C-alpha positions in Angstrom: -15.5 7.5 -6.4 -13.4 6.0 -9.2 -11.3 9.2 -9.7 -10.6 9.2 -5.9 -9.5 5.6 -5.9 -7.3 6.1 -9.0 -5.6 9.1 -7.3 -5.3 7.3 -4.0 -3.7 4.3 -5.7 -1.3 6.5 -7.7 -0.2 8.3 -4.5 0.2 5.1 -2.6 2.3 3.7 -5.5 4.5 6.8 -5.5 4.9 6.7 -1.7 6.1 3.1 -1.8 8.6 4.1 -4.6 9.8 7.1 -2.6 10.3 5.0 0.5 12.4 2.5 -1.4 14.4 5.3 -2.9 15.0 6.7 0.6 16.0 3.2 1.8 18.6 2.9 -0.9 20.1 6.3 0.1 19.9 5.3 3.8 17.8 8.4 4.6 14.7 9.2 6.5 12.0 6.7 5.9 8.2 6.6 5.9 6.8 4.5 8.8 5.3 1.1 8.2 2.1 2.3 9.8 1.8 5.1 7.2 2.5 2.7 4.4 -0.2 0.3 5.7 -2.7 3.1 6.2 -2.2 4.2 2.6 -2.5 0.6 1.6 -6.0 0.6 3.1 -7.1 3.2 0.6 -4.8 2.2 -2.3 -4.2 -1.5 -2.0 -3.6 -2.0 -5.7 -1.1 0.9 -5.8 0.6 -0.5 -2.8 0.8 -4.1 -4.2 2.1 -2.7 -7.5 4.7 -0.6 -5.7 5.8 -3.5 -3.6 6.3 -5.7 -6.7 7.8 -3.1 -9.0 10.2 -1.5 -6.5 10.8 -4.8 -4.7 9.9 -3.0 -1.5 8.9 -4.7 1.7 8.5 -8.1 0.0 11.0 -9.9 2.1 9.8 -8.5 5.4 7.4 -11.2 6.7 5.8 -9.1 9.5 4.9 -6.3 7.0 3.5 -8.9 4.5 1.2 -10.4 7.2 -0.1 -6.9 8.1 -0.5 -6.0 4.4 -2.5 -9.2 3.7 -4.8 -8.3 6.7 -5.2 -4.8 5.2 -6.1 -6.3 1.8 -8.6 -8.6 3.4 -10.2 -5.6 5.2 -10.4 -3.9 1.8 -12.1 -6.9 0.3 -14.7 -7.1 3.1 -15.4 -3.3 2.8 -15.7 -3.6 -1.0 -18.1 -6.5 -0.6 -20.3 -4.6 1.9 -20.3 -1.6 -0.4 -21.4 -3.6 -3.4 -24.1 -5.4 -1.4 -25.8 -2.2 -0.4 
């Protein structure tokens, strides 16, 4: 499970970086729903990408949704550990 999560977080981090790069070039972008879906699997990679690339940090609606995704992640992790 650990290798899967590591790879998922690296991919999510890369996708956030790619989307920021596309935004700077004013080109085709990755949808917010895709970014949030990837965040469900790789929350740490998403948070790191948001901070490092300064991506989506000023968009309040995205941040609220992202916090909800992180809370879902925490609940799932808790349930996984408890079993």
